[in-house]
N, C-alpha and C positions, 0 to 999 in steps of 0.2 A: 813548551806549553805556556801560553800564556798564564798570566795571575788571576786573569777572570776567569781561562777554564777551570784552575784546579780549585777555583774556590766556588765554583757551580756545582762542580763535582762531589766537592766535600757536604755538598747539601741532601737534603735527604729528598727523593724521590718522592711528590709527592701528585697523584695521579689526578688528568682535570675532570674536575663533575661533572657525571653522568644526567643529561636531564632527559626522563620519556620520552619520546616523541610525541606522546599522547596524551600531555601534561595539559597541554592548550590546546583551544577547538577555536577557529576561526568564523563563526558566526556566518553566515551566507546573506542572512534578511539585512543588519545592519554593522558588519564587517570587524567589530568588538571579539577582541579575545576573550573566552570565556575556558573558566575551569574547568578541563571534562569531568571530571567529580558532579559540579555542582550541574553542569547538563544534564548531566545521566540522572541525579533525583531529582529533576523538575522536569523526569518528562520527555527529553530531548524540545525542550521547545526557552528558548532565549531569553533569559533573566532579567538585559537588557531593554530588548525589542520589542519581543515574543514571538519571536520568529516563531514555528512549528520548524523544525528539518525532519527530515522523512527517515522514516524505522521501518523495518521488516517485522516478518511475522514472530520472531524471537519476544522481540521488546513489545509487540501491540500486545500479546498474548499474554505476557506476565503483568501489562499496564490491565487488560480488561478482566478477565476472565474472577475467580473468587482465586484466592492460594490456593494450589495443591489440585485444580475443580476440574482440567482442562489435561483432554489425551489427544495427540496429535494424530487425525485419520491419514492412513493406508495411502502414498500418493499413486494415482492409476498409472500404470505403465500403459503406453501407447507407441504405434511406430516413430521412431527415430529418424529425422531427416527424412522424408519418404520421399522426395521430391529430388534427392542430390542433390543439395545444393551450396552451387559455391559461387561468393565475392572474388574481392579481398582474402577472405582465410574460408574452406571448410565449415557447416556451417554444421558439423557433428564437434568441430574442436572450437567453436564459437562455445556449445551447450557444454564440455570441459570446461572451459573456463571460470565460466561461468556458475557450474556448480561447485567448483572449485574456492574462487573468492564468496560467496553464499552457507555454502553451504547446503543446499538445496538443490531438490530437484529439477525443478522448475519453478516458473513463476507465482505461482499462486496454492498454497500452501492452506489446509483447512483444519480446525480441530471442533471439537466440542467439550463442551463444559460447561460452565453456570456464573450469571451472572446478578451481584445481590442476591442468589440463590437463584434465580429461573434459567432454563435452562434456556443453552441457544448452539445453533451449529453456527462456528465463526470462519468463515473464507477470508485472506492477508493476498493483496498483493502485494508482491516486493519488487519496486522500480528500478535496486539492485541486478535483478538478476532480467539481462535484457532488457532493459527500459520497462520491464513487466506485460512485456508483448504478449499478444494475446495466440495461441496457438492451439493443436490436436492435447496438448497436455496440459493447459488452460482452461480449453472447454471443458471436459470429460474431468476433470477436477472440482468445476460448478455445478455440472451434470451430477458429477458422485455426492455432492455439500449437501444440494433441492434434497436427494434420493435420503440422506440420514437425515434432515432435518423431519425430514415425513416421517418417516421409519422409529422417530422420536416424541413424535409431536410436538414439535416445536417451532420457533423463529429459525431461519437462515436469515442470518446478515455479514453481505459484502462488503470489506472493507478497497472501493479500486484506486491503481494506479498503472499506469498504463501510459506507455505510446501510441497505442494504437496494434492494432494486428500486427504480429508476425510477418515477415517481407518473403522471409527466406521457405515459409508451408505454402506461401502462394491463396489460391483457391481453397485449400485446408482450415484456413485463419478462418476469412472470411463466412467460412458457415458454419463457425463455432459462434455468429450473430442468431441466425434460429433456430437454431441447438439453445441456447440459454435461453431465449425466449420460450420454447416449447417449454423448457424443464419450469421457468418461473408460474406461465401456467399451471403443470401437475402440482407445483407451490400453493398455486390458489384457489385448485378443483377440491384442492385435502383443507382448507379452508383455514392454513394456515398465514403468516407474516414476512412479508418481504421486506428489508431495510439497508440500506442504501448510506455506507458513509464516504461520499467523495472526497480525496484525496490528493495531496499536490504531488503529482500529476497527471490528471486522470482528460486521457487525447484519443480524438482516433476512433478506431472502433467500437473498444471498450463501453467510449462513450456513447458512440450509437446504437448500442447496443443495454446488456444489465443493466450499467450504471445509471439511466433514465429511466429505468422503470421500476424502482422502488415503491413501497406502499408507502414508503415514509422515505424524503430527502435528506439528512446528513450532511452537514461539511467542513470539514475543518476550517479555522482563519487563513483569510488571504489566499488557498488552493488554486493554481490556476484550473483552469473548467472549462476544455475544449472542441471543437471538433475538428476544427482546423486550423493550421497558426493565423494569428495579427495578421503581418504579412501579405497573406493569398487572401485574405478578408478585403484589404485598405486598398491593393493593386484590381481586385477584383469590383468591388464598388465604388472606386475610386474618391473614398472619403474617408476620415482619419477619425479614426476611433476613441471611446474615452479610455483615457488611461487606467482606472480601473475594471476595464472589458474582458471576462475571461477570469475572470475573481469570484471566489467564493459568498463576499459579499455584496458583488453584478447580479450574480445568479436567484441571489434574495429577493432583494433589493426588484427585481422585474416575475419577482415567483414562480422562478423552475427548484428549489426547491424551497423544502418547510422553514428548515432551522441552519445555524451557521455555531456550536461548540466550540469551547476550549477542552482539547485533549484535558486539561485536569477534568472537565465537567462534565465528558464523554460518556466510561459506565453508569454512573448513576441517570442517566437522561439516557442511555440506551435500558437500563433494567425500568428504568419508568415506562420506556413506549412499550418495551418488550409485555410491561402489567396489562399495561391497557388493550392492546390488540390482540393479546391470551388473553386477558378478559372477554372481548368483544366476538372475539371467535367464538370460543365456549355458550358462549352466550344464545349463538349465532345456530350453532348445532345443537 
């Protein structure tokens, strides 16, 4: 045994310091490392560059509703894998994986509660669940949210985040576009507001359906909003598109949406809008 081994063995063992894996978060906007706790306290908005990270229903409801005021609506049950679809994986296996990773039944979760004392039904799409894709379950949840708003005589607010229709359900997923349109008309017939908040990213069949049919169109800053991809459009029209094309700010500048609102101000702005539209609906009635 060498002297070095004897000295090393005589020293007390000090375990290597363990650093929690989630202590730091790398911002997708600026690439800077941010304390996860600081990011959470800042509503998942980067304190360095103001980039709005994607968040799911759990955080969205907690930030939006008055404390202790909300409850989730039951998730509607639909036929799963109606086409017995399989690509590199079976569709049922993809659903199981998405449910395990998110803890949600499908991509649209709905809740009822109050926003600064004003009643609302709020639906939130989660991009983490199969890209927030729209299938039978999302369509059924949307209709159920509208029906709940009509029953509660309050607005329906939808936070969109989606890559579009769910390819594993084929034409059945596309049928959710007219279904959601009819549901919105039901809301209008009842004299109730329909408010859309576009978040990053919203595209495809969702963008072509209920995402652009709001009485008021709001978007979070720098969200990607598109029906189809930039490259597809550029190859079709043979022109280079502006750098800010398909962003919230571009849509606002060209009159496609009504306002771009920072996440910190969103709760108060929604409460104000609900107040205005709700009072107008009461006067009209």
